[in-house]
C-alpha positions as CSV (number, residue, x, y, z in Angstrom):
1,M,8.0,40.1,-66.0
2,A,7.7,43.0,-63.5
3,L,4.4,44.0,-62.0
4,A,2.3,45.4,-64.8
5,G,-1.2,46.5,-65.5
6,K,-2.1,43.9,-68.0
7,H,-3.8,40.7,-66.9
8,A,-1.8,37.9,-68.7
9,F,-3.5,34.6,-69.0
10,G,-3.3,31.5,-71.2
11,S,-2.4,27.8,-70.9
12,I,0.4,25.7,-69.5
13,G,-0.2,22.3,-70.9
14,D,-3.9,21.6,-70.7
15,Q,-4.3,23.9,-67.6
16,R,-5.7,27.5,-68.0
17,V,-3.6,29.8,-65.9
18,T,-3.0,33.4,-65.0
19,F,0.7,34.0,-65.8
20,V,2.7,35.4,-62.9
21,E,6.0,35.7,-64.6
22,K,7.6,34.3,-67.8
23,K,11.2,33.5,-68.6
24,I,12.6,33.6,-65.1
25,E,15.6,31.9,-63.6
26,E,15.3,29.0,-61.1
27,T,15.9,31.1,-57.9
28,R,13.1,33.4,-58.9
29,K,10.8,30.4,-59.7
30,I,11.5,28.9,-56.3
31,F,10.7,32.2,-54.5
32,L,7.4,32.7,-56.4
33,E,6.4,29.1,-56.1
34,E,6.9,29.1,-52.3
35,L,5.2,32.5,-51.8
36,L,2.2,31.7,-54.0
37,K,1.7,28.2,-52.5
38,F,1.9,29.7,-49.0
39,N,-0.9,32.1,-50.0
40,G,-3.1,29.2,-51.1
41,F,-2.6,29.3,-54.9
42,E,-2.2,26.2,-57.1
43,V,1.0,26.9,-59.0
44,V,1.8,25.6,-62.4
45,I,5.3,25.7,-63.8
46,Q,6.6,25.2,-67.3
47,E,10.2,24.9,-68.4
48,E,11.0,27.1,-71.4
49,K,12.8,25.5,-74.3
50,R,16.5,26.2,-74.5
51,K,18.2,27.0,-77.8
52,T,21.4,25.3,-76.7
53,E,22.4,23.2,-73.7
54,E,24.7,26.1,-72.5
55,D,21.7,28.4,-72.2
56,P,20.3,28.7,-68.6
57,Q,17.0,27.0,-67.9
58,L,14.2,29.5,-67.7
59,Y,10.7,29.0,-66.4
60,T,7.1,30.3,-66.7
61,V,5.1,30.5,-63.5
62,G,1.3,30.6,-63.5
63,V,-1.6,30.0,-61.0
64,T,-4.9,28.3,-61.7
65,D,-6.9,31.1,-60.1
66,M,-8.0,33.2,-63.1
67,T,-8.9,36.1,-60.9
68,F,-5.3,36.5,-59.6
69,H,-3.5,39.6,-60.9
70,P,-0.1,40.0,-59.3
71,T,-0.1,43.8,-59.4
72,I,-3.5,44.1,-57.7
73,W,-2.7,41.5,-55.1
74,V,0.6,43.2,-54.2
75,F,-0.6,46.8,-54.1
76,S,-3.8,45.9,-52.2
77,R,-1.6,44.0,-49.8
78,R,-3.5,40.7,-50.0
79,L,-0.4,38.5,-50.0
80,K,1.4,37.4,-46.9
81,T,5.2,36.9,-46.5
82,L,6.5,33.4,-46.0
83,D,6.6,33.9,-42.2
84,G,2.9,34.8,-42.3
85,K,3.5,37.9,-40.1
86,H,3.7,40.7,-42.8
87,T,2.1,41.6,-46.1
88,V,4.0,41.6,-49.4
89,N,5.0,45.0,-50.9
90,Q,6.5,45.7,-54.3
91,D,10.2,45.5,-53.1
92,Y,9.5,42.2,-51.3
93,W,7.8,40.8,-54.4
94,N,10.7,41.9,-56.6
95,Q,13.2,40.4,-54.1
96,L,14.9,43.8,-53.6
97,S,14.2,44.0,-49.8
98,E,12.9,42.0,-46.9
99,D,11.5,45.3,-45.5
100,T,7.7,45.0,-45.6
101,N,7.0,48.6,-44.6
102,P,3.8,49.7,-46.4
103,A,5.5,52.6,-48.2
104,Y,5.9,51.8,-51.9
105,W,8.3,54.6,-52.6
106,K,10.9,56.5,-50.7
107,N,11.0,60.3,-50.5
108,D,14.7,60.8,-49.8
């Protein structure tokens, strides 16, 4: 689930959550979990059901803060990187670049 305009919320188990991303692989889950916990969010993770044992395990990541909206928090630069020195931009969030330059697009 890429950054989108829709605020997705629901439940994981008995906990109401704002969904951050759904059906993601473990490496992405670990990145989001570390980043969100570093920024003070309580993270809730659910393993998706697999059709067969050969299918990769996928996860849904949510946070208990119902006001959290990933797109708004990234574009208003309210999240800090794991080193605490920079703010998260779209490329950092999507794990495309470690560059945290505030430009969200390149005019090459």
